[in-house]
MARROMI-475830 format. One line per field, with one value per atom (N, C-alpha, C): residue number from 0; atom name; y, z, x. Coordinates in Angstrom, 2 decimals, padded with zeros to 5 digits. Layout:
<atoms>
k [NUM|...] $
a [CA|...] $
yy [Y|...] $
zz [Z|...] $
xx [X|...] $
</atoms>
This chain:
<atoms>
k [0|0|0|1|1|1|2|2|2|3|3|3|4|4|4|5|5|5|6|6|6|7|7|7|8|8|8|9|9|9|10|10|10|11|11|11|12|12|12|13|13|13|14|14|14|15|15|15|16|16|16|17|17|17|18|18|18|19|19|19|20|20|20|21|21|21|22|22|22|23|23|23|24|24|24|25|25|25|26|26|26|27|27|27|28|28|28|29|29|29|30|30|30|31|31|31|32|32|32|33|33|33|34|34|34|35|35|35|36|36|36|37|37|37|38|38|38|39|39|39|40|40|40|41|41|41|42|42|42|43|43|43|44|44|44|45|45|45|46|46|46|47|47|47|48|48|48|49|49|49|50|50|50|51|51|51|52|52|52|53|53|53|54|54|54|55|55|55|56|56|56|57|57|57|58|58|58|59|59|59|60|60|60|61|61|61|62|62|62|63|63|63|64|64|64|65|65|65|66|66|66|67|67|67|68|68|68|69|69|69|70|70|70|71|71|71|72|72|72|73|73|73|74|74|74|75|75|75|76|76|76|77|77|77|78|78|78|79|79|79|80|80|80|81|81|81|82|82|82|83|83|83|84|84|84|85|85|85|86|86|86|87|87|87|88|88|88|89|89|89|90|90|90|91|91|91|92|92|92|93|93|93|94|94|94|95|95|95|96|96|96|97|97|97|98|98|98|99|99|99|100|100|100|101|101|101|102|102|102|103|103|103|104|104|104|105|105|105|106|106|106|107|107|107|108|108|108|109|109|109|110|110|110|111|111|111|112|112|112|113|113|113|114|114|114|115|115|115|116|116|116|117|117|117|118|118|118|119|119|119|120|120|120|121|121|121|122|122|122|123|123|123|124|124|124|125|125|125|126|126|126|127|127|127|128|128|128|129|129|129|130|130|130|131|131|131|132|132|132|133|133|133|134|134|134|135|135|135|136|136|136|137|137|137|138|138|138|139|139|139|140|140|140|141|141|141|142|142|142|143|143|143|144|144|144|145|145|145|146|146|146|147|147|147|148|148|148|149|149|149|150|150|150|151|151|151|152|152|152|153|153|153|154|154|154|155|155|155|156|156|156|157|157|157|158|158|158|159|159|159|160|160|160|161|161|161|162|162|162|163|163|163|164|164|164|165|165|165|166|166|166|167|167|167|168|168|168|169|169|169] $
a [N|CA|C|N|CA|C|N|CA|C|N|CA|C|N|CA|C|N|CA|C|N|CA|C|N|CA|C|N|CA|C|N|CA|C|N|CA|C|N|CA|C|N|CA|C|N|CA|C|N|CA|C|N|CA|C|N|CA|C|N|CA|C|N|CA|C|N|CA|C|N|CA|C|N|CA|C|N|CA|C|N|CA|C|N|CA|C|N|CA|C|N|CA|C|N|CA|C|N|CA|C|N|CA|C|N|CA|C|N|CA|C|N|CA|C|N|CA|C|N|CA|C|N|CA|C|N|CA|C|N|CA|C|N|CA|C|N|CA|C|N|CA|C|N|CA|C|N|CA|C|N|CA|C|N|CA|C|N|CA|C|N|CA|C|N|CA|C|N|CA|C|N|CA|C|N|CA|C|N|CA|C|N|CA|C|N|CA|C|N|CA|C|N|CA|C|N|CA|C|N|CA|C|N|CA|C|N|CA|C|N|CA|C|N|CA|C|N|CA|C|N|CA|C|N|CA|C|N|CA|C|N|CA|C|N|CA|C|N|CA|C|N|CA|C|N|CA|C|N|CA|C|N|CA|C|N|CA|C|N|CA|C|N|CA|C|N|CA|C|N|CA|C|N|CA|C|N|CA|C|N|CA|C|N|CA|C|N|CA|C|N|CA|C|N|CA|C|N|CA|C|N|CA|C|N|CA|C|N|CA|C|N|CA|C|N|CA|C|N|CA|C|N|CA|C|N|CA|C|N|CA|C|N|CA|C|N|CA|C|N|CA|C|N|CA|C|N|CA|C|N|CA|C|N|CA|C|N|CA|C|N|CA|C|N|CA|C|N|CA|C|N|CA|C|N|CA|C|N|CA|C|N|CA|C|N|CA|C|N|CA|C|N|CA|C|N|CA|C|N|CA|C|N|CA|C|N|CA|C|N|CA|C|N|CA|C|N|CA|C|N|CA|C|N|CA|C|N|CA|C|N|CA|C|N|CA|C|N|CA|C|N|CA|C|N|CA|C|N|CA|C|N|CA|C|N|CA|C|N|CA|C|N|CA|C|N|CA|C|N|CA|C|N|CA|C|N|CA|C|N|CA|C|N|CA|C|N|CA|C|N|CA|C|N|CA|C|N|CA|C|N|CA|C|N|CA|C|N|CA|C|N|CA|C|N|CA|C|N|CA|C|N|CA|C|N|CA|C|N|CA|C|N|CA|C|N|CA|C|N|CA|C|N|CA|C|N|CA|C|N|CA|C|N|CA|C|N|CA|C|N|CA|C|N|CA|C|N|CA|C|N|CA|C|N|CA|C|N|CA|C|N|CA|C|N|CA|C|N|CA|C|N|CA|C] $
yy [-001.18|000.00|001.24|002.20|003.45|004.21|004.91|005.67|006.68|007.27|008.26|007.64|006.38|005.69|005.50|005.37|005.24|006.58|007.68|009.01|009.57|009.16|009.76|009.62|008.46|008.39|009.36|009.53|010.49|011.91|012.23|013.55|013.82|012.86|013.05|013.22|012.43|012.50|013.87|014.32|015.62|016.78|016.66|017.74|017.78|016.63|016.61|017.23|016.87|017.46|018.97|019.38|020.81|021.57|021.00|021.68|021.88|020.89|021.03|022.22|022.45|023.62|024.90|024.93|026.14|026.50|025.50|025.75|026.55|026.53|027.22|028.62|029.03|030.37|031.40|032.25|033.23|034.46|034.88|036.03|037.31|037.41|038.65|038.66|037.64|037.57|037.48|037.74|037.59|038.52|039.66|040.60|040.38|039.41|039.15|038.47|038.84|038.19|038.08|036.99|036.82|037.69|038.21|038.99|039.87|041.03|041.91|041.25|040.29|039.61|038.46|038.11|036.99|037.42|036.46|036.71|036.92|037.60|037.67|036.31|036.10|034.84|034.68|035.77|035.71|035.34|035.93|035.62|034.17|033.70|032.32|031.35|031.63|030.76|030.75|031.89|031.96|031.10|031.19|030.39|028.90|028.49|027.08|026.66|027.52|027.19|027.05|027.76|027.71|026.68|026.19|025.24|023.96|023.39|022.19|022.44|023.68|024.03|023.84|023.77|023.51|022.13|021.24|019.93|020.10|021.03|021.32|021.86|022.78|023.36|022.28|021.35|020.30|019.35|018.97|018.00|018.64|019.92|020.58|021.33|021.40|022.12|021.55|021.87|021.38|022.31|023.58|024.54|025.65|026.32|027.46|028.56|029.73|030.90|031.75|031.88|032.61|034.12|034.59|036.01|036.12|035.76|035.78|037.18|037.23|038.50|039.49|038.99|039.86|040.66|040.34|041.06|040.70|041.59|041.36|040.23|039.39|038.31|038.90|038.42|038.88|037.67|037.66|036.53|036.55|035.41|035.40|036.43|036.97|037.93|037.26|037.95|037.42|037.29|036.22|036.01|037.05|037.28|038.24|037.58|036.27|035.56|034.08|033.40|031.96|031.24|031.71|031.09|031.17|032.34|032.49|031.59|031.49|030.65|029.19|028.69|027.29|027.03|027.98|027.84|027.76|028.64|028.62|027.32|026.87|025.60|024.45|024.35|023.24|023.21|024.38|024.45|023.98|024.43|024.02|022.52|021.98|020.54|019.75|020.16|019.43|019.44|020.58|020.67|019.90|020.01|019.30|017.80|017.35|015.91|015.37|016.12|015.70|015.61|016.58|016.56|015.36|015.06|013.91|012.61|012.50|011.28|010.95|011.98|011.74|011.66|011.80|011.75|010.33|010.17|008.85|008.56|007.29|006.93|007.59|007.62|008.24|009.71|010.42|011.84|012.07|011.12|011.25|011.40|010.77|010.78|011.79|012.54|013.61|014.79|015.46|016.60|017.80|018.56|019.80|020.85|022.06|023.12|024.32|024.85|026.09|027.18|028.27|029.41|030.65|031.58|032.90|033.92|034.62|035.58|034.94|033.73|033.02|032.25|032.44|031.73|030.44|029.35|028.05|028.00|027.70|027.50|026.03|025.17|023.73|022.98|021.80|020.85|019.50|018.84|017.51|016.78|015.46|014.72|015.21|015.17|015.64|014.93|013.65|012.94|013.58|014.07|014.76|016.13|016.80|018.09|017.90|016.86|016.57|016.36|015.55|015.25|016.46|017.11|018.18|019.54|019.93|021.30|021.42|020.28|020.34|019.78|018.48|017.87|018.34|018.24|018.67|020.16|020.93|022.37|022.71|021.99|022.19|021.84|020.68|020.24|021.27|021.78|022.77|024.02|024.59|025.83|025.57|024.39|024.03|024.01|023.53|023.52|024.95|025.82|027.23|027.80|027.50|028.01|027.46|026.21|025.64|026.43|026.86|027.68|029.04|029.62|030.88|030.70|029.57|029.30|029.21|028.43|028.24|029.59|030.45|031.74|032.66|032.32|033.10|032.36|031.33|030.54|029.94|029.56|028.89|027.41|026.54|025.11|024.56|023.86|023.26|021.86|021.56|020.25|019.13|017.93|016.75|016.54|016.22|015.96|014.53|014.27|012.92|012.23|012.92|012.41|013.54|013.26|014.26|015.51|016.63|017.86|018.14|019.16|019.55|020.00|020.37|020.89|019.87|018.91|018.05|016.62|015.78|014.40|013.48|013.97|013.12|013.77|013.34|014.00|013.49|012.45|011.96|010.49] $
zz [000.00|000.00|000.00|-000.86|-000.84|000.47|000.92|002.17|002.12|000.95|000.85|001.19|000.81|001.14|002.64|003.34|004.80|005.46|004.85|005.43|005.09|003.98|003.56|004.57|005.21|006.23|007.38|007.82|008.89|008.40|007.20|006.62|006.56|006.02|005.89|007.25|008.23|009.57|010.20|010.12|010.72|009.99|008.69|007.95|008.29|008.46|008.85|010.24|011.17|012.51|012.46|011.65|011.53|010.95|009.95|009.34|010.37|011.24|012.27|013.18|013.49|014.32|013.53|012.30|011.48|011.22|011.13|010.91|012.04|013.20|014.37|014.59|013.78|013.93|013.57|014.53|014.29|013.53|012.55|011.74|012.58|013.60|014.40|015.44|015.45|016.42|015.73|014.43|013.71|014.24|014.78|015.30|016.79|017.42|018.84|019.06|020.16|020.58|022.10|022.65|024.10|024.85|024.13|024.76|023.67|024.03|023.01|022.19|022.78|022.06|021.19|021.33|020.60|019.23|018.33|017.03|017.21|016.26|016.27|015.88|016.18|015.80|014.28|013.56|012.10|011.57|012.14|011.69|012.00|013.20|013.58|012.69|012.48|011.64|010.20|009.70|008.36|008.28|009.29|009.32|009.29|010.13|010.16|008.80|008.19|006.90|005.77|005.86|004.77|004.99|006.21|006.50|005.67|005.31|004.46|003.14|002.70|001.48|001.61|002.82|003.01|002.47|002.34|001.75|000.32|-000.41|-001.78|-001.79|-000.89|-000.80|-000.44|000.42|000.88|-000.25|-001.07|-002.13|-003.50|-003.62|-004.90|-005.12|-004.10|-004.22|-003.21|-003.37|-002.47|-001.28|-001.45|-000.38|-000.51|000.60|000.62|001.45|000.87|001.60|001.93|003.23|003.64|003.55|003.41|003.15|002.08|000.85|-000.21|-000.44|-000.79|-001.09|000.06|001.29|002.46|002.61|001.78|001.87|003.19|003.64|004.87|004.66|005.68|005.61|005.54|004.61|004.45|004.66|005.77|006.00|005.00|004.85|003.95|004.39|003.43|003.72|004.62|005.70|006.65|005.99|006.36|005.85|006.44|005.72|006.18|006.48|006.21|006.48|006.70|007.31|007.51|006.16|005.24|003.91|003.24|003.31|002.73|003.45|004.78|005.57|005.13|005.04|004.66|003.21|002.35|000.95|000.82|001.52|001.47|002.03|003.13|003.73|002.77|002.22|001.32|000.11|-000.41|-001.55|-001.14|000.03|000.51|000.78|001.33|001.61|000.30|-000.68|-001.96|-002.62|-002.65|-003.26|-002.44|-001.12|-000.26|-000.36|-000.41|-000.52|-001.84|-002.91|-004.23|-004.23|-003.60|-003.52|-002.73|-001.63|-000.82|-001.57|-002.21|-002.93|-004.05|-004.64|-005.75|-005.32|-004.03|-003.54|-003.58|-004.14|-004.18|-002.85|-002.61|-001.41|-001.42|-002.57|-002.67|-002.27|-002.72|-002.39|-000.91|-000.24|001.20|001.98|001.49|002.23|001.69|000.68|000.20|001.15|001.32|002.23|001.65|002.55|002.23|003.19|002.70|003.50|003.61|004.82|005.08|005.31|004.58|004.66|005.09|005.65|005.99|005.56|004.48|003.96|003.53|002.98|002.52|003.61|004.86|005.99|006.28|006.37|006.62|008.03|008.10|009.39|009.76|008.78|009.03|007.71|007.79|006.68|007.28|006.69|007.15|006.03|006.15|005.12|005.02|003.82|003.59|004.49|004.77|005.63|007.02|007.50|008.80|008.71|007.57|007.35|007.32|006.62|006.56|007.95|008.75|010.09|011.01|011.01|011.98|011.58|010.35|009.95|009.21|008.90|008.31|009.34|009.57|010.43|011.89|012.51|013.92|014.07|013.09|013.11|013.07|012.22|012.15|013.47|014.03|015.30|016.39|016.45|017.46|017.36|016.16|016.02|016.08|015.70|015.84|017.33|018.16|019.61|020.15|019.67|020.07|019.67|018.47|017.99|018.84|019.27|020.18|021.48|021.98|023.20|022.93|021.77|021.42|021.42|020.87|020.86|022.30|023.13|024.52|025.25|025.06|025.74|025.27|024.15|023.62|023.76|024.60|024.85|023.58|022.67|021.44|021.63|021.44|021.67|020.88|021.59|020.99|020.51|019.23|018.71|019.23|019.22|019.56|018.49|018.92|017.98|018.18|019.30|019.58|020.63|021.08|022.09|022.44|023.29|023.63|024.28|024.09|024.79|025.79|026.58|027.51|026.75|025.48|024.67|023.71|023.29|022.17|022.48|022.81|023.18|021.97|020.81|019.61|018.54|017.32|016.19|015.75|016.37|015.88|015.52] $
xx [000.85|000.00|000.90|000.61|001.37|001.15|002.17|002.06|000.93|000.72|-000.36|-001.70|-001.89|-003.15|-003.30|-002.19|-002.24|-002.56|-002.13|-002.37|-003.75|-004.33|-005.60|-006.73|-006.92|-007.99|-007.77|-006.53|-006.24|-006.52|-006.06|-006.30|-007.81|-008.57|-010.02|-010.69|-010.27|-010.84|-010.58|-009.33|-008.99|-009.66|-009.83|-010.49|-011.99|-012.62|-014.03|-014.21|-013.32|-013.37|-013.15|-012.22|-011.91|-013.08|-013.71|-014.86|-015.98|-016.19|-017.23|-016.96|-015.69|-015.35|-015.55|-015.08|-015.21|-016.67|-017.54|-018.97|-019.59|-018.96|-019.52|-018.96|-018.01|-017.44|-018.51|-018.87|-019.93|-019.41|-020.17|-019.77|-019.66|-020.48|-020.46|-019.33|-018.49|-017.38|-016.02|-015.96|-014.70|-013.61|-013.98|-012.98|-012.68|-013.36|-013.15|-011.79|-011.15|-009.90|-009.91|-009.34|-009.36|-008.35|-007.37|-006.31|-005.69|-005.18|-004.58|-003.46|-002.75|-001.67|-002.18|-003.44|-004.02|-004.53|-004.61|-005.24|-006.73|-007.34|-008.80|-009.35|-010.62|-011.24|-011.20|-011.42|-011.39|-010.01|-008.96|-007.59|-007.24|-007.60|-007.32|-008.10|-009.37|-010.20|-009.66|-009.24|-008.66|-007.40|-006.57|-005.34|-005.69|-006.62|-007.03|-007.58|-008.37|-008.99|-007.98|-006.87|-005.89|-004.79|-004.63|-003.55|-003.58|-004.72|-004.66|-003.94|-003.89|-003.17|-001.67|-001.15|000.27|000.64|-000.32|-000.06|000.42|-000.19|000.21|001.63|001.93|003.28|004.31|003.91|004.81|005.20|004.23|004.52|004.74|004.47|004.59|005.89|006.72|008.00|008.99|010.25|011.28|011.52|011.13|011.31|010.28|010.06|009.14|009.78|009.87|010.36|009.14|008.84|007.63|007.80|009.03|009.28|010.37|010.04|011.06|011.60|012.87|013.54|013.44|013.30|013.25|011.97|010.98|009.71|009.02|008.17|007.41|006.41|006.25|005.26|003.86|003.08|001.71|000.79|000.06|-000.85|-002.01|-002.70|-003.85|-004.89|-005.60|-006.67|-007.70|-008.05|-009.02|-010.39|-011.08|-012.43|-013.38|-014.47|-015.47|-016.82|-016.92|-018.17|-017.89|-018.83|-018.70|-018.69|-019.51|-019.54|-018.17|-017.53|-016.19|-015.19|-015.31|-014.43|-014.53|-015.76|-015.96|-015.58|-015.83|-015.45|-013.93|-013.24|-011.77|-011.22|-011.82|-011.39|-011.63|-012.83|-013.15|-012.22|-011.88|-010.96|-009.56|-009.09|-007.77|-007.72|-008.81|-008.87|-008.83|-009.61|-009.65|-008.27|-007.63|-006.30|-005.26|-005.34|-004.41|-004.58|-005.81|-006.07|-005.54|-005.76|-005.26|-003.73|-003.08|-001.61|-001.13|-001.79|-001.42|-001.69|-002.83|-003.19|-002.21|-001.64|-000.71|000.75|001.03|002.41|002.95|004.12|004.76|005.45|005.71|006.46|007.84|008.48|009.81|009.74|008.69|008.59|008.36|007.72|007.47|008.78|009.84|011.10|012.11|011.73|012.60|012.52|013.64|013.68|012.93|012.34|011.63|012.17|012.33|012.95|012.02|011.91|011.19|012.23|012.07|012.99|012.23|012.97|012.42|013.46|013.16|014.11|015.41|015.33|016.51|017.24|016.86|017.48|016.72|017.44|016.82|016.24|014.94|014.26|014.33|014.05|014.09|014.16|014.70|014.69|014.34|013.35|012.97|012.24|012.10|011.38|009.93|009.41|008.04|007.03|007.24|006.30|006.25|007.39|007.43|006.77|006.93|006.28|004.77|004.32|002.89|002.32|002.98|002.48|002.60|003.75|003.99|003.48|003.72|003.40|002.08|001.47|000.13|-000.86|-000.85|-001.87|-001.80|-000.66|-000.56|-000.78|-000.35|-000.54|-002.04|-002.77|-004.22|-004.87|-004.50|-005.08|-004.81|-003.60|-003.23|-004.12|-004.20|-004.98|-006.48|-006.91|-008.33|-008.71|-007.81|-008.07|-008.13|-007.25|-007.33|-008.69|-009.11|-010.39|-011.54|-011.43|-012.43|-012.52|-011.37|-011.36|-012.01|-011.75|-012.40|-013.92|-014.39|-015.83|-016.35|-015.64|-016.06|-016.16|-015.17|-015.17|-016.29|-016.91|-018.02|-019.35|-019.37|-020.59|-021.17|-020.30|-020.72|-020.41|-021.39|-021.16|-019.97|-019.09|-017.90|-018.28|-018.01|-018.40|-017.50|-018.03|-017.24|-016.18|-014.99|-013.89|-013.40|-012.71|-012.23|-013.10|-014.07|-014.97|-015.94|-016.89|-017.90|-017.29|-017.96|-017.62|-018.74|-018.58|-019.64|-020.89|-020.71|-021.82|-022.40|-021.60|-021.98|-021.56|-022.50|-022.18|-022.10|-022.43|-022.37|-021.53|-021.77|-021.17|-019.83|-019.29|-018.02|-018.13] $
</atoms>
């Protein structure tokens, strides 16, 4: 079995869980933040929605410079509605899934490098990038978003088991 076939069920499971959280992001709270140093709910949700697209970057190139030519990092444009959020997420998931499905076993073990202004941040096999910088990164920020929902009295969906708000759904 190709390694990509082993990763696809995990990818699909995490994306379904993530979509359930994103579906609950309220449009009237996109500018809310729990602390001045924290991202707004809209910025965090946008980040979560675009992260599956890193799968394309992981398998579609050997390196990525997040601030090429020393330019300032520009995050993705924040969403302005739940519909835009879910549309962006669904598009990123479809493209990311296709990139993962077409990844060869050989490509999984080829090194991938993250750069910042030409300076190497890390180099590791693509399989480690997929697990750490795509899947685990999504799970991490999805949990933050769940806390944002909780702090706004918005029911948190079940992910790996029941929540205080949702005893089903997984």
